[in-house]
Every structure is written in structure tokens, then in C-alpha cells.
N, C-alpha and C positions, 0 to 999 in steps of 0.2 A: 526511551521515552520517559524521562524522570519527572519528578515533581517540580520544585522550584528550579531545577536545572532541566530545561526542556531537552528532549532528545528528538532527533529527526532522522528518518531514513527515507530514502527516495521519496515517498509521499508522506514524510513525517515532519511535523512541526510541534514543538513542545515548549512550554514556558521555561525560560532560563533567567537567572538573576540578571536583570538589566537588559534582557532582550531575548533573542531566539538563538538557540543552538541547533545546528543541523548535522546529522550524521547519516550518510546515505543508507534511502532504500536504495596444494597437496599433490603432489605428483602430477600425473597426466591423466586426463579424462579418458575413459575407455569407451568404445563404441558399444552401445547397448543393443541387444538382439530383440528385445520386446517392443514391438511397434505399438503406438497408441491404438486404442479400440476404434475401429472404423465405424463411422456413422455417416449418413447422408448429409449433403451440404446444408440442408435446412431442416434437419431432424432435431427437434427440440429435446433437450434432456429433461425428463420428467422427474421432479423430486419425489422420493418415496415417502416423505414425511419423517419427522424426527421422533424417535422414542423419547421417553422421559430423560431429561438431562440429570444425571446424578453425580457428575464430576464436580469437584470443588466444594464450596460451602455457601449457604445462603447469606446474603448481606442486605442491608436496607437500601432502598432508593432514597434519593435526597429530596427535600421539600421542593415542590414545583415540577418534579419529573413525572408528570401524569401519563406519559407514554410508556413508562417502564414499570414492569411488575415482576415479582418473583426473581429478583436479581441474584446471580450467583457469581462469586469470584472463583476463577479457574486456575490462576497462577499465583505464586507467592514468592516474591523476592526477585531482585535484579530488574532488568529492563526487558519487557515483553511487549510486542506490538505487531501490527499488521497481521492480525489473525483472520484467516479467510476459510470459509466453509467448504467441505467436500460437497459434491453434487447430491449425495444421498442424505446429507444433513446429519451425519453421525460423527464427524471428525472436524478438527481445525488444523490448519498448517500456519505456523507463525514463526517469528524470529525472536531469539532470546540471547541476552548478554548478561553476564554476572561475573565480573573479574574477582579473583584471578583465575577461577576455574574455567570460565568461558570469557576470554578477554575481548572478543569481538562477536558481533551478531552471527549466530548459526541458526539453521532451520530445524524445527521440531514439528512433530505431529502429535496432537492431543486427542485421545478418545473421549468423547463426551459422556459415555456411559461408565467407563471404568476409571477415568482420570489418568490413565497411562500416558506418559510423555516420552517420546522417543526421538533421539537425534537422527536425522537422515542426511544432512549435508556432511561434508568431509571432515569438519572440525578444523580445517585450515583456512587461512586467508580471512576474508570478510564476506558475508553474504547479505542479500536483501531480496525482498519482493518475491515471495513464494506463492504458488497457486496450484490447485488441483487441475489436472487435465480431465476431460470427460471420461467417465468410466471409473474414476477414483483410484486407479492403479498406479498412476504416475503423477509427478509434481514437477513444475518448472520453477526455477529460481535463478538468481544471478550470484556470481561468486568471483572473487579475485584469486582463488587458490592456485590457478595455473601459473601466476606470476611469482608467487612466493608463499611459503608456509605461514609466514608471519603476516598479520593484517596490515594494510597500509595505514599510516597515521591519519587520524580524522581531525584535521585542522578546522576550527569552528569560527575563528575571528581573524580577519585581515584588515589592517588599518582601522580598527575600531568597528568594523562592519561584520555582522554575523553572516556566515556563508555556509553553503553546503558543498562538500567536495564531490566532484563528478569523476570518480576514479576511472581512468582509461583502461584499467585492467579488469573491469567487470565484463564478463561474458555470461550468456544465458545457457543454462543446462537443463536437461531433463533427467529424472531419476525415478526408479521404481519406488513404491511406497515402503519397501523393505530395505531401502538403501543400496540396492544393487543396480547395475546397468546404467551407470552415470554416462551421459551422452552430451557432448557439446553441440549446441544449436546455432550459435552465432560465432563468427570469426572475422571481425572487421576491426580496423583501428579505432580506438576510442571507446567511449562508454556505451554499453548495451545492458539494459536492466529494465525494471518496472514492468515485468510481463504479467498479463492476466489473460483469461481464456473466455471466448465467446460460448455461451451455453447452447447456442443453436448451430453454429457452423463448426465449432471446435478450433477456430483460428486463434492465434496468439497475437495480442496487441502489445507493443513494447516501445520504449523510448531509446533513441540512439543518437550518437554524435557522428555517425558515419558520413554525413554530408555537411559537417562543420557547424551544425546548430542542433539544439535539442528538439528533435521532431518525433512524431509518431509514425510507426511502421506496423505492418502486420505480416504474419507468416504462418505456414502450416505447422502442425505439431512436430514435424521432423526437421524444421528449420528451412524448408524450401519455400519457393514462391514468395519472396519478400517484396512487399509493396509499400511505398511511401504514402502516408495518409494526410500529412499536414505540410504546408509550405509557406510559413510566415516567420519572420524574424522575431525571436523571443522563445522562451521556454514553453513547450507543449509536452505534457507527460502525466504520469500517474493515472492512466486511463482504465476504464471499465466499460464493458458492453452492457447494453440494456437487456432485460430478461427476454424480450422478443428478438434480440439480435440485430435490430435495425439501426441502433444509434450507439454512440460512444460518449461518455462523459469524462472530463479530464480537468486538470488545472493548467492555467496558462498565464504567462506574464505579458503585459502590454506596455510597450516602450513608447512613451508619448513625445519624446524630444530627441534631438541629435545627441544631447548630453547623456540621456538615459541609454541610448543605443550604444554609445561609446563605452560607457561604464559596464554595460552588460558584455560587450565584446571583449574588453580588456580583462574582465574577471574570468570569462569563459576560457580565454587563451591561457590562463593560469590553472585551469581545471576546477573552477568554482562557479556557483551561481549564488545570488542573494535572493532567497525566496520569501522575503517578508512582504511582498506585494504580489499576490496571485489571485486570479479570478476563476470561478468555476465556469466551464464552457462545455458546449455540446456540439457534435458534428455527426454526419452520417457514417455508418460503419465502414464504408469503402472510401472515406475521405470526402472533403468538400468544405463548405463554409464553416468556419469556427464561430459559433454564436455564444455571446455572453449570457450566463444565467445570473451571476452576481456582478455587481459593479460598485464595490464599496472601498476599493483601494487598500484592503487589509490582506492578511495572510489566510486565504481560503484554500483548503486542500482536502485530500482523502474523500472525494465524492463517491457515492454509490447509489444505484437506482433502487427506488421503492418497487415492490412487485407490480404496482399498477402501471409501470412504464411511463408515468407522467411526473412523479415527484422524485426528489433526490434528498439524501441525507449527506452531510458533509461537516467538516470541522472548521472553525473560524475563531479568530480573536476580535471580531467586529465590535463586540460590546465591552472590550477590555480597555480601560483607560491607559494602562502601561504596556499593553500588547502581550502580556504574559499569561493571560487567562484564556484558554481555549475550551469551547463547548461544542456540542453537536447541535446542528440545526437541520430543519427540513424545509424544503422550498419546492414550489412547482417549477417545472422545466422552463416555463416562460418568465420566471423571476418573481412571480406573485406568491402570496400565501406563505411568507417566511414565518417559521415557527422555531422558538427556542426550546430544544428538547432536553438537554442536560444542564445541571446547575452546579457542578463541582467547581470550586474557586481556583483550581490549578489547571489540570489538563484532562480533557476528554477528547478522543479522536479515533480515527480508523473505524467508523461504523460500517457494518455489513449485515444485510438481512439474510436470514437462512433461506434456503431454496423454496421452502413452503411458506415463507413470509411470516411465520409465527414468532420468530425470535430475532433479536438484534445483538450482535457481538460488537464489542468496542474495547479500546485500551484506555486506561485511566490511572491517574495518580492517587485517586481516592483510597482511603484506608491503608496507605502504605505504612509498613512497619519501620521504614527508614526514609530519610530524605532522598528524593530522587527516584524512589521505587515506582515502577509502572507495571501494572498487571492487566490481564485480560479478564473481562467480565461478559456475562451473557444475561439477557433479560427477555421476558415475554414482552412482545410489542402490543400496545393497546391502540387499536384504531379508533 
């Protein structure tokens, strides 16, 4: 997720020179013996509240960012993105890339009190889309490491079009927070990635190509009971459950003509999508009608629910003349009350509220020490 060179991973879009670049969100996996903490099907995970954040360093919010207060920069250098909270609000899990030491995205955990950052993925292949399971003792993420130690090449432009590679070697894994007990959860031909967790039921929602299109599925934390949630032609993915566990928000492509459908089909057959036109959509947690929240024809992505279960935050280039400036916005679930939250002139994205609703974490190119640097920031949220 760099500055003038946008980075994108599964649900990533970042400004690139002249357009958008997208880059998707080790031996053999072993079978872990530690099962996820059992909870009832509708037992909500209650946030404990976050102690004072002392990791990183204070930085200024930008003019016009009235929703953000006491901003802190948490990472320094390389490309850091998709930072998601633990359920107790004390840690973040995120992906980091910084060649040559870290040539492709790997998964790290950051302690918000001590600032300690620890690699938990294998260090091999390419990873994306990590998320804490309930109980905060395990994490799910996608990785290509079973196919090869080296990361697959991330092609970003085909015939002058910016594309996102859908690596068919991505599978979803579960791992203990100390890096032990790596367990494979998916085993199907094609792309499996973009996993996040329901705070109420504990189920995992993810994106898969197993039925020849990018659709949403859900499964139990052990990989069992896989259910298909969407059934429409076009990209559905990058999903998150609502705090009350009743709904899912995601990003979706809508193909308006036979020409668009053919272009999508032909590109997908090569293992790519072109995510420069995506809308934010909502559907019931067990599947059903996909309903548009945005309808602006721009690159809208990385949606997340406000704690009130009615509003959403997301990233978009809707106000960018050249399509390279991404900011964070808030909107009501019915598409009303659109609000411009961040004002950085390059890239802001991947917003996520803390479990207690007091803080917002996001990725940004602001204050980068070098061109293309993207870091993780956290701020107190002002209602």
C-alpha cells in the first residue's frame, strides 16, 4: 500500500502513478491440536476495552479530519496494511512487506501497549488477509507457501489495464498466536482468501473461486460446514460481519453489459480481476439479496461496520479527479449521510473500529519517509 504507487491486497486499492496497482489480499502445513475456543452459536464476544495505546508515536491529524483525535503512527517503513483488531482490543494483526528483507506480504502481530511486532506466518510464499479468531489465541490468514517457498509474481498491468492477481495457490490457514499449530482450513482448486470472523457466531466468511466465480462462503473455524452465501456473476468479496452478527458488508462488481461480462470472464480465466469499479454492498449473514450501499462507479473497497450496526466506513477514490487519491468515508447502510472522514491527498484505507468503538485503525501514505511507504495509524474516534 504505497504512496504514489498504490498497493492493493485482496481488499486493497492504493494510488499508483497513472492508475491503480493491485497486489492481492514453506514446507507442508501441520495439523494443529489446539481447537478454537468454543462458544455458543449466538454468544457475543464482549470487548474488554482497550488500555492506553502507547505503541508508536503521536502525529498530527490533517485539516478537516474532525473525526480523528490523538493520532498515532504504529509502523515505520515498507508497506503495511490490513490491520485488524484482536477481540480484546490490545493487539493488531496486519501484513507487512519491505524488500529485500521481506520480499512479499507476511503476517505480523503488533502489541498496542509495548509496540512489539512479531512475525507469525511462515515467511514463505505470499500471504494476505489475516484476522483474529474469537478468544484471540488463533489467527486465520491466506498463504501461497504450500505451492512454493518463493512468492508468486504480482503482475499489476495487462494490456494497459490495472489488475489484481487472483492467485490460485492461496489457501486459508489457522495458526496459534505464538506461530505454532499451523492448520490448513481450505483445500479446493482456485483462490481461497479474504477470511474474516463473525464476532457473534465465530464463523469465518471468505472469498473463493471454487465454483468458477469470486463468491462469498462461510465455514466453521475448523474449516467444516462450508456454505455458499452469494450467487451472482461478478466479484463478491472483502467481507466483514456486523457487530451484532446479522449482516455482512463487502465490495462487489456489477457487470452492466455483455461486453463487461465477457471482459470480466476473460480476465478471470487468466487469474486476474480489474477492481477499479467496485460498490459497497450488504447482505444477510447467511446469504441472500446483495443490496448496494454505494452506486458511484468508482473504486470503493475495505468497508467495515460502525459499532451502531447502521453506519459503515470504507475507502474510495470517488472524489479524485485522476482516480489516485483514496480517502476514508462514512455512510449509512441505506446509502444516506455520506461523510468525508480523511483528507490525505494520496492514500488512506482499511479502516476498522476497535471492539469498544473508541478507536479507528487505518493504513495511510501520510508522513512516509520514502515514496511508496504505507504505514498503520490509530486514532481516537470522535462521534
